[in-house]
LOTOR-525218 format. One record per residue (C-alpha): residue in three letters; x negated, y, z. Coordinates in pm, 1 decimal. Layout:
! LOTOR-525218
type: ALA c1: X c2: Y c3: Z .
...
***
This chain:
! LOTOR-525218
type: MET c1: 1602.4 c2: -15565.0 c3: -1439.5 .
type: THR c1: 1370.5 c2: -15788.4 c3: -1328.3 .
type: PHE c1: 1033.4 c2: -15646.5 c3: -1157.7 .
type: PRO c1: 767.8 c2: -15526.3 c3: -1302.8 .
type: PRO c1: 872.5 c2: -15152.1 c3: -1427.3 .
type: PRO c1: 692.1 c2: -15068.2 c3: -1084.9 .
type: ILE c1: 855.2 c2: -14734.8 c3: -846.5 .
type: ARG c1: 1208.8 c2: -14884.7 c3: -673.3 .
type: LEU c1: 1405.9 c2: -14608.0 c3: -507.6 .
type: ALA c1: 1722.5 c2: -14707.6 c3: -300.8 .
type: GLY c1: 1771.6 c2: -15058.8 c3: -501.5 .
type: VAL c1: 1738.6 c2: -14843.5 c3: -867.8 .
type: PHE c1: 1415.4 c2: -14754.7 c3: -1021.6 .
type: ALA c1: 1250.1 c2: -14428.8 c3: -900.5 .
type: GLY c1: 1099.4 c2: -14356.5 c3: -1248.2 .
type: ALA c1: 761.3 c2: -14311.1 c3: -1054.3 .
type: VAL c1: 531.9 c2: -14536.0 c3: -1304.2 .
type: LEU c1: 755.9 c2: -14612.2 c3: -1635.7 .
type: LEU c1: 665.3 c2: -14557.3 c3: -2006.7 .
type: LEU c1: 809.7 c2: -14499.9 c3: -2359.8 .
type: GLY c1: 804.1 c2: -14664.5 c3: -2693.2 .
type: GLY c1: 873.4 c2: -14593.2 c3: -3089.7 .
type: THR c1: 652.6 c2: -14444.8 c3: -3379.7 .
type: GLY c1: 534.1 c2: -14086.2 c3: -3393.2 .
type: TYR c1: 374.8 c2: -13834.6 c3: -3187.4 .
type: TRP c1: 357.8 c2: -13775.4 c3: -2799.4 .
type: LEU c1: 565.1 c2: -13504.6 c3: -2727.2 .
type: GLU c1: 919.1 c2: -13402.3 c3: -2807.3 .
type: ARG c1: 934.5 c2: -13001.4 c3: -2778.8 .
type: SER c1: 1347.3 c2: -12954.1 c3: -2814.1 .
type: SER c1: 1584.3 c2: -13159.9 c3: -2858.8 .
type: ALA c1: 1686.5 c2: -13015.0 c3: -3158.4 .
type: SER c1: 1377.1 c2: -13173.9 c3: -3328.7 .
type: LEU c1: 1559.6 c2: -13558.6 c3: -3208.1 .
type: ASP c1: 1573.6 c2: -13768.0 c3: -3487.7 .
type: ALA c1: 1810.3 c2: -14054.2 c3: -3493.7 .
type: GLU c1: 1629.1 c2: -14289.6 c3: -3264.3 .
type: GLY c1: 1534.9 c2: -13976.7 c3: -3041.4 .
type: LEU c1: 1190.5 c2: -14026.3 c3: -3138.0 .
type: ALA c1: 1066.1 c2: -13731.0 c3: -3305.7 .
type: TRP c1: 743.2 c2: -13554.2 c3: -3191.0 .
type: GLY c1: 619.6 c2: -13197.1 c3: -3212.8 .
type: SER c1: 207.8 c2: -13138.1 c3: -3210.7 .
type: GLY c1: 181.0 c2: -12910.4 c3: -2898.1 .
type: THR c1: -200.9 c2: -12889.4 c3: -2866.8 .
type: ASP c1: -230.1 c2: -12565.7 c3: -2777.3 .
type: LEU c1: -300.8 c2: -12517.7 c3: -2421.6 .
type: THR c1: -134.3 c2: -12229.8 c3: -2192.1 .
type: ARG c1: -501.2 c2: -12269.2 c3: -1976.3 .
type: PRO c1: -771.1 c2: -12486.5 c3: -2165.3 .
type: ALA c1: -838.3 c2: -12796.2 c3: -2001.3 .
type: SER c1: -1199.0 c2: -12813.8 c3: -1902.3 .
type: SER c1: -1355.2 c2: -13186.2 c3: -1834.1 .
type: GLY c1: -1582.7 c2: -13025.7 c3: -1589.2 .
type: GLU c1: -1303.6 c2: -12783.5 c3: -1353.8 .
type: MET c1: -1308.6 c2: -12951.2 c3: -980.4 .
type: VAL c1: -1143.6 c2: -12731.7 c3: -671.6 .
type: MET c1: -1306.8 c2: -12844.8 c3: -327.9 .
type: ILE c1: -1074.3 c2: -12919.5 c3: -20.8 .
type: PRO c1: -1189.7 c2: -12836.2 c3: 299.3 .
type: GLY c1: -1252.9 c2: -13115.1 c3: 569.2 .
type: GLY c1: -985.1 c2: -13142.2 c3: 864.3 .
type: THR c1: -673.7 c2: -13290.3 c3: 1015.2 .
type: TYR c1: -375.7 c2: -13261.7 c3: 838.2 .
type: ARG c1: 18.2 c2: -13332.6 c3: 885.0 .
type: ILE c1: 198.9 c2: -13507.9 c3: 585.3 .
type: GLY c1: 457.9 c2: -13723.1 c3: 492.1 .
type: ASP c1: 779.3 c2: -13684.3 c3: 348.8 .
type: ASP c1: 963.4 c2: -13338.9 c3: 474.8 .
type: SER c1: 1265.0 c2: -13323.1 c3: 228.8 .
type: ASP c1: 1595.6 c2: -13413.6 c3: 282.2 .
type: HIS c1: 1571.4 c2: -13709.6 c3: 112.2 .
type: ALA c1: 1268.2 c2: -13835.8 c3: 304.1 .
type: ALA c1: 1195.4 c2: -14231.3 c3: 256.3 .
type: ALA c1: 1132.0 c2: -14428.1 c3: 546.7 .
type: ASP c1: 778.3 c2: -14563.4 c3: 443.6 .
type: ALA c1: 608.5 c2: -14205.0 c3: 454.0 .
type: PRO c1: 690.2 c2: -14053.8 c3: 787.8 .
type: LEU c1: 513.5 c2: -13731.3 c3: 905.4 .
type: ARG c1: 158.0 c2: -13809.1 c3: 1073.5 .
type: GLU c1: -149.2 c2: -13618.2 c3: 1102.5 .
type: VAL c1: -462.8 c2: -13729.9 c3: 920.7 .
type: ALA c1: -828.5 c2: -13645.4 c3: 897.1 .
type: ILE c1: -1018.4 c2: -13569.7 c3: 571.2 .
type: GLN c1: -1296.9 c2: -13479.8 c3: 463.6 .
type: PRO c1: -1424.2 c2: -13236.3 c3: 197.8 .
type: PHE c1: -1409.0 c2: -13345.0 c3: -109.2 .
type: TYR c1: -1330.1 c2: -13224.8 c3: -496.4 .
type: ILE c1: -1054.2 c2: -13298.7 c3: -696.2 .
type: ASP c1: -1006.9 c2: -13231.2 c3: -1050.7 .
type: THR c1: -757.3 c2: -12958.5 c3: -1156.6 .
type: HIS c1: -581.3 c2: -13093.3 c3: -1391.9 .
type: GLU c1: -532.5 c2: -13509.9 c3: -1511.6 .
type: VAL c1: -751.5 c2: -13679.7 c3: -1731.8 .
type: THR c1: -658.6 c2: -13604.7 c3: -2067.2 .
type: ASN c1: -668.0 c2: -13831.1 c3: -2376.3 .
type: ARG c1: -943.1 c2: -13629.5 c3: -2515.6 .
type: GLN c1: -1120.4 c2: -13747.8 c3: -2170.7 .
type: PHE c1: -1037.6 c2: -14104.2 c3: -2175.4 .
type: ARG c1: -1169.4 c2: -14125.5 c3: -2547.4 .
type: GLU c1: -1488.8 c2: -13997.0 c3: -2471.7 .
type: PHE c1: -1526.6 c2: -14280.7 c3: -2201.8 .
type: VAL c1: -1415.5 c2: -14557.6 c3: -2451.3 .
type: GLU c1: -1666.2 c2: -14440.1 c3: -2712.7 .
type: ALA c1: -1971.6 c2: -14432.4 c3: -2447.8 .
type: THR c1: -1858.5 c2: -14787.5 c3: -2316.8 .
type: GLY c1: -1669.7 c2: -14984.0 c3: -2560.2 .
type: TYR c1: -1398.8 c2: -15049.5 c3: -2238.6 .
type: ARG c1: -1067.6 c2: -15172.0 c3: -2319.2 .
type: THR c1: -754.5 c2: -15126.1 c3: -2125.4 .
type: THR c1: -557.9 c2: -15389.2 c3: -1959.8 .
type: ALA c1: -265.7 c2: -15286.0 c3: -2198.6 .
type: GLU c1: -474.2 c2: -15317.4 c3: -2517.7 .
type: ARG c1: -598.4 c2: -15691.5 c3: -2372.9 .
type: GLN c1: -259.5 c2: -15770.2 c3: -2278.2 .
type: GLY c1: -77.4 c2: -15707.3 c3: -2613.7 .
type: GLY c1: 93.2 c2: -15408.2 c3: -2450.7 .
type: GLY c1: 280.6 c2: -15212.4 c3: -2192.2 .
type: TRP c1: 588.0 c2: -15068.0 c3: -2039.6 .
type: GLY c1: 788.0 c2: -14712.5 c3: -2197.4 .
type: TYR c1: 1096.5 c2: -14537.5 c3: -2204.6 .
type: ARG c1: 1252.9 c2: -14462.7 c3: -2537.4 .
type: SER c1: 1413.2 c2: -14104.1 c3: -2550.8 .
type: GLY c1: 1806.9 c2: -14295.0 c3: -2566.9 .
type: ALA c1: 1739.5 c2: -14558.3 c3: -2423.5 .
type: SER c1: 1972.5 c2: -14739.8 c3: -2101.4 .
type: ASP c1: 1600.4 c2: -14845.4 c3: -1903.9 .
type: TRP c1: 1249.4 c2: -14958.3 c3: -1942.6 .
type: GLU c1: 1095.0 c2: -15190.1 c3: -2186.4 .
type: TYR c1: 830.0 c2: -15421.6 c3: -2257.4 .
type: LEU c1: 636.3 c2: -15255.9 c3: -2596.3 .
type: ARG c1: 424.9 c2: -15475.2 c3: -2752.8 .
type: GLY c1: 132.4 c2: -15364.1 c3: -2909.0 .
type: ALA c1: 167.4 c2: -15050.4 c3: -2700.4 .
type: SER c1: -161.9 c2: -14864.5 c3: -2541.2 .
type: TRP c1: -323.0 c2: -14536.7 c3: -2466.1 .
type: LEU c1: -387.1 c2: -14491.6 c3: -2827.2 .
type: GLU c1: -40.5 c2: -14575.8 c3: -2912.8 .
type: PRO c1: 155.7 c2: -14501.7 c3: -2651.6 .
type: LEU c1: 486.1 c2: -14575.1 c3: -2828.9 .
type: GLY c1: 375.0 c2: -14911.5 c3: -2952.7 .
type: PRO c1: 200.0 c2: -14969.2 c3: -3307.2 .
type: GLY c1: 209.7 c2: -14721.9 c3: -3570.8 .
type: SER c1: 244.7 c2: -14430.9 c3: -3339.4 .
type: SER c1: -77.7 c2: -14187.1 c3: -3208.0 .
type: ILE c1: -204.4 c2: -13980.9 c3: -3005.7 .
type: ASP c1: -305.4 c2: -13739.5 c3: -3259.1 .
type: GLY c1: -200.6 c2: -13414.6 c3: -3182.9 .
type: ALA c1: -197.0 c2: -13500.6 c3: -2831.7 .
type: LEU c1: -569.2 c2: -13521.5 c3: -2734.3 .
type: ASP c1: -518.4 c2: -13273.7 c3: -2454.5 .
type: HIS c1: -231.4 c2: -13422.3 c3: -2309.1 .
type: PRO c1: -261.0 c2: -13661.9 c3: -1989.9 .
type: VAL c1: -366.9 c2: -13998.4 c3: -2077.5 .
type: VAL c1: -90.2 c2: -14309.5 c3: -2026.4 .
type: LEU c1: -47.7 c2: -14669.9 c3: -2063.1 .
type: VAL c1: -361.0 c2: -14704.4 c3: -1838.7 .
type: SER c1: -352.8 c2: -14943.9 c3: -1524.7 .
type: TRP c1: -528.8 c2: -14865.6 c3: -1152.2 .
type: GLU c1: -769.6 c2: -15067.5 c3: -1262.5 .
type: ASP c1: -833.2 c2: -14829.2 c3: -1577.6 .
type: ALA c1: -810.7 c2: -14544.9 c3: -1375.2 .
type: ARG c1: -1107.4 c2: -14733.0 c3: -1148.9 .
type: ALA c1: -1326.3 c2: -14802.6 c3: -1435.1 .
type: TYR c1: -1316.6 c2: -14427.9 c3: -1567.0 .
type: SER c1: -1367.2 c2: -14276.6 c3: -1254.1 .
type: ALA c1: -1698.9 c2: -14524.6 c3: -1221.2 .
type: TRP c1: -1812.0 c2: -14410.8 c3: -1530.0 .
type: ALA c1: -1771.9 c2: -14060.2 c3: -1444.9 .
type: GLY c1: -1932.5 c2: -14073.3 c3: -1110.4 .
type: LYS c1: -1624.9 c2: -13997.2 c3: -929.0 .
type: ARG c1: -1299.4 c2: -14181.8 c3: -746.5 .
type: LEU c1: -943.6 c2: -14204.9 c3: -702.6 .
type: PRO c1: -833.4 c2: -14016.4 c3: -434.8 .
type: THR c1: -675.2 c2: -14149.3 c3: -153.5 .
type: GLU c1: -305.4 c2: -14099.3 c3: -97.7 .
type: ALA c1: -374.8 c2: -13847.7 c3: 185.3 .
type: GLU c1: -623.2 c2: -13677.2 c3: 15.8 .
type: TRP c1: -432.5 c2: -13642.0 c3: -311.9 .
type: GLU c1: -135.9 c2: -13482.6 c3: -58.8 .
type: VAL c1: -329.9 c2: -13269.6 c3: 108.9 .
type: ALA c1: -426.8 c2: -13121.6 c3: -205.8 .
type: ALA c1: -71.6 c2: -13134.6 c3: -370.9 .
type: ARG c1: 5.7 c2: -12945.0 c3: -119.7 .
type: ALA c1: -252.1 c2: -12663.2 c3: -102.8 .
type: GLY c1: -376.2 c2: -12770.5 c3: 238.2 .
type: VAL c1: -27.3 c2: -12659.2 c3: 397.8 .
type: SER c1: 110.5 c2: -12927.8 c3: 627.1 .
type: ALA c1: 426.5 c2: -13071.3 c3: 622.1 .
type: GLY c1: 671.5 c2: -12969.9 c3: 774.6 .
type: ASN c1: 571.4 c2: -12620.9 c3: 756.9 .
type: THR c1: 842.0 c2: -12358.4 c3: 632.1 .
type: THR c1: 613.1 c2: -12248.6 c3: 371.7 .
type: SER c1: 528.3 c2: -12606.2 c3: 234.6 .
type: ARG c1: 885.4 c2: -12653.8 c3: 65.3 .
type: HIS c1: 859.0 c2: -12636.4 c3: -267.7 .
type: ARG c1: 1070.4 c2: -12539.5 c3: -575.2 .
type: ASP c1: 1287.4 c2: -12803.7 c3: -750.1 .
type: PRO c1: 1152.5 c2: -12866.5 c3: -1095.8 .
type: SER c1: 1461.6 c2: -13037.8 c3: -1207.0 .
type: LYS c1: 1615.0 c2: -12669.1 c3: -1202.5 .
type: ASP c1: 1383.9 c2: -12412.5 c3: -1282.4 .
type: GLY c1: 1121.1 c2: -12574.4 c3: -1522.3 .
type: SER c1: 859.8 c2: -12504.3 c3: -1267.8 .
type: ALA c1: 721.7 c2: -12866.9 c3: -1347.0 .
type: ASN c1: 709.4 c2: -13120.7 c3: -1637.3 .
type: VAL c1: 1030.9 c2: -13355.2 c3: -1499.8 .
type: TRP c1: 1389.6 c2: -13432.5 c3: -1658.3 .
type: GLN c1: 1621.4 c2: -13164.0 c3: -1651.4 .
type: GLY c1: 2008.9 c2: -13265.9 c3: -1662.5 .
type: THR c1: 2157.3 c2: -13633.9 c3: -1658.7 .
type: TRP c1: 1942.4 c2: -13948.2 c3: -1695.2 .
type: PRO c1: 1958.7 c2: -14132.0 c3: -1930.0 .
type: ARG c1: 2248.5 c2: -13907.6 c3: -2114.6 .
type: ARG c1: 2090.2 c2: -13575.6 c3: -2225.2 .
type: ASN c1: 1729.6 c2: -13391.8 c3: -2101.6 .
type: GLU c1: 1782.4 c2: -13037.2 c3: -2118.3 .
type: LEU c1: 1431.4 c2: -12964.9 c3: -2198.1 .
type: VAL c1: 1464.0 c2: -12645.7 c3: -1931.7 .
type: ASP c1: 1054.8 c2: -12689.3 c3: -1929.1 .
type: GLY c1: 1030.6 c2: -12725.8 c3: -2301.1 .
type: PHE c1: 922.1 c2: -13108.9 c3: -2273.0 .
type: PHE c1: 1061.3 c2: -13419.2 c3: -2308.4 .
type: TYR c1: 734.2 c2: -13648.0 c3: -2228.1 .
type: THR c1: 395.1 c2: -13559.8 c3: -2148.4 .
type: ALA c1: 309.1 c2: -13165.0 c3: -2177.5 .
type: PRO c1: -41.3 c2: -13063.1 c3: -2217.5 .
type: ALA c1: -289.7 c2: -13069.4 c3: -1929.2 .
type: GLY c1: -270.6 c2: -12678.1 c3: -1761.7 .
type: THR c1: 70.7 c2: -12595.5 c3: -1956.2 .
type: PHE c1: 232.9 c2: -12519.0 c3: -1615.7 .
type: GLU c1: 148.4 c2: -12257.9 c3: -1298.7 .
type: PRO c1: -93.1 c2: -12446.6 c3: -1123.1 .
type: ASN c1: -48.3 c2: -12444.2 c3: -705.5 .
type: ASP c1: -224.3 c2: -12173.9 c3: -470.7 .
type: LEU c1: -551.9 c2: -12411.0 c3: -492.7 .
type: GLY c1: -566.8 c2: -12370.5 c3: -865.1 .
type: LEU c1: -475.5 c2: -12759.5 c3: -952.3 .
type: TYR c1: -225.4 c2: -12831.8 c3: -1236.6 .
type: ASP c1: 63.8 c2: -13076.0 c3: -1201.1 .
type: MET c1: 54.2 c2: -13220.6 c3: -924.5 .
type: ILE c1: 418.1 c2: -13257.1 c3: -951.0 .
type: GLY c1: 564.7 c2: -13389.9 c3: -1249.7 .
type: ASN c1: 420.9 c2: -13521.3 c3: -1585.0 .
type: VAL c1: 275.2 c2: -13822.9 c3: -1517.7 .
type: TRP c1: 282.5 c2: -14007.2 c3: -1195.0 .
type: GLU c1: -73.2 c2: -14021.0 c3: -1047.4 .
type: TRP c1: -281.5 c2: -14333.9 c3: -946.7 .
type: THR c1: -412.6 c2: -14323.8 c3: -596.6 .
type: GLU c1: -694.5 c2: -14599.1 c3: -406.8 .
type: ASP c1: -491.2 c2: -14676.8 c3: -124.2 .
type: PRO c1: -251.2 c2: -15003.5 c3: -125.0 .
type: TYR c1: 141.2 c2: -14964.1 c3: -73.8 .
type: ASP c1: 143.9 c2: -15210.4 c3: 206.0 .
type: ARG c1: -165.4 c2: -15360.6 c3: 276.6 .
type: VAL c1: -13.0 c2: -15669.5 c3: 430.7 .
type: ASN c1: 299.3 c2: -15733.3 c3: 229.9 .
type: ALA c1: 214.1 c2: -15610.5 c3: -103.1 .
type: PRO c1: -139.5 c2: -15549.4 c3: -170.2 .
type: GLU c1: -156.5 c2: -15616.3 c3: -541.4 .
type: MET c1: 76.4 c2: -15288.5 c3: -519.6 .
type: ARG c1: -140.7 c2: -14948.4 c3: -538.6 .
type: VAL c1: 40.1 c2: -14576.6 c3: -448.4 .
type: ALA c1: 92.3 c2: -14363.6 c3: -696.3 .
type: ARG c1: 225.6 c2: -13951.5 c3: -629.6 .
type: GLY c1: 344.1 c2: -13687.7 c3: -799.5 .
type: ALA c1: 646.5 c2: -13818.3 c3: -988.6 .
type: SER c1: 650.5 c2: -13762.5 c3: -1408.8 .
type: TRP c1: 859.7 c2: -13623.3 c3: -1736.0 .
type: PHE c1: 1102.7 c2: -13925.9 c3: -1625.0 .
type: CYS c1: 1222.3 c2: -13813.3 c3: -1313.5 .
type: SER c1: 1545.7 c2: -13636.8 c3: -1262.5 .
type: ALA c1: 1783.3 c2: -13540.1 c3: -959.7 .
type: SER c1: 1986.7 c2: -13761.9 c3: -1068.6 .
type: TYR c1: 1778.9 c2: -14087.0 c3: -1105.9 .
type: CYS c1: 1432.3 c2: -14051.9 c3: -906.9 .
type: GLY c1: 1425.2 c2: -13738.3 c3: -740.2 .
type: ALA c1: 1058.0 c2: -13802.9 c3: -664.9 .
type: TYR c1: 906.7 c2: -13482.6 c3: -738.9 .
type: ARG c1: 759.1 c2: -13394.8 c3: -370.6 .
type: PRO c1: 451.8 c2: -13411.3 c3: -249.2 .
type: GLY c1: 531.1 c2: -13662.4 c3: 65.7 .
type: PHE c1: 718.7 c2: -13909.1 c3: -148.8 .
type: ARG c1: 526.2 c2: -14285.8 c3: -215.1 .
type: GLY c1: 559.4 c2: -14462.4 c3: -588.3 .
type: LYS c1: 416.4 c2: -14816.7 c3: -600.4 .
type: SER c1: 303.2 c2: -15043.0 c3: -868.6 .
type: PRO c1: 132.9 c2: -15347.2 c3: -969.3 .
type: ILE c1: -294.9 c2: -15243.5 c3: -1031.8 .
type: SER c1: -317.4 c2: -15389.8 c3: -1342.1 .
type: ARG c1: -5.4 c2: -15260.8 c3: -1525.2 .
type: GLY c1: 27.5 c2: -14962.5 c3: -1782.3 .
type: PHE c1: 324.0 c2: -14750.5 c3: -1844.1 .
type: ASN c1: 379.0 c2: -14448.3 c3: -2064.1 .
type: ASN c1: 479.8 c2: -14193.1 c3: -1753.9 .
type: VAL c1: 139.3 c2: -14283.4 c3: -1522.0 .
type: GLY c1: -185.3 c2: -14154.6 c3: -1550.4 .
type: PHE c1: -444.3 c2: -14018.8 c3: -1281.1 .
type: ARG c1: -702.9 c2: -13744.8 c3: -1178.9 .
type: CYS c1: -1041.3 c2: -13813.6 c3: -982.9 .
type: VAL c1: -1194.4 c2: -13685.7 c3: -680.5 .
type: LYS c1: -1604.6 c2: -13711.0 c3: -528.1 .
type: ASP c1: -1655.6 c2: -13626.4 c3: -212.0 .
type: ALA c1: -1818.1 c2: -13305.1 c3: -166.9 .
type: VAL c1: -2098.4 c2: -13397.7 c3: 5.2 .
type: SER c1: -2256.8 c2: -13619.2 c3: -305.1 .
type: LEU c1: -2144.3 c2: -13338.4 c3: -534.4 .
type: SER c1: -2357.4 c2: -13105.0 c3: -341.8 .
type: ASN c1: -2690.5 c2: -13323.3 c3: -339.6 .
type: GLU c1: -2662.8 c2: -13304.6 c3: -724.9 .
type: SER c1: -2585.0 c2: -12949.5 c3: -793.4 .
***
């Protein structure tokens, strides 16, 4: 399959920025709920912890060690030191409810809406496909809906869309260094305490448990997206830094050879051990800036200095 479906890992799609299709709602609660096409969805809107639109956590400035410290480390994410300024980061991914407020206030149309569709993965399919008519409002294509999923992370938003929302909210997208420091809860890469659990086995985050694409065991209770705040936060109180949806960052993947690609972090509901395995803080995904996928969203940050001046 040819590009544009974005994240590639060892010659195959790593599932970092991809989607789905069909009709119905945006959440599948159990394998028993699947219809013949694998597109039955539940509402699942009651949050374990209500997602407040104003909640942010401050990350102290300093020098941190980041990079892929896993046994499957990629060559493009070496261990290295970075210096960051203090900043605030959203406790959860931007939700459909929040994005709807932005659209209602500004009349903004996403790239998927302007382009006539986006990219997605359909339960039971063997690969990603272009879904004509799909958008953040209809993530499975015409006839689908986000009704009952307003507290899920918004998807089918491009990097350009994420930046537009961030500017409207008086925030910005995180750099990939900021994102990784936050995901690691301030613990430097390579530290023995920086090792993370394997959500493909224990259901600690919303990823694909099982062998893709044959079966998702649904250990975490979700096939596609989960409501923001469903799973336990990290030690800084940040939800879904791993799994649920990939998150856009500000940084180009390669400033010289691929300036049109931006880094996405954190993996998504689509990542399985057999097909992606990118659900670790140091893994770098990438995607074109103007493409929307139904397993990619974002969260925002704000400089600590600017936020303190407003308070």
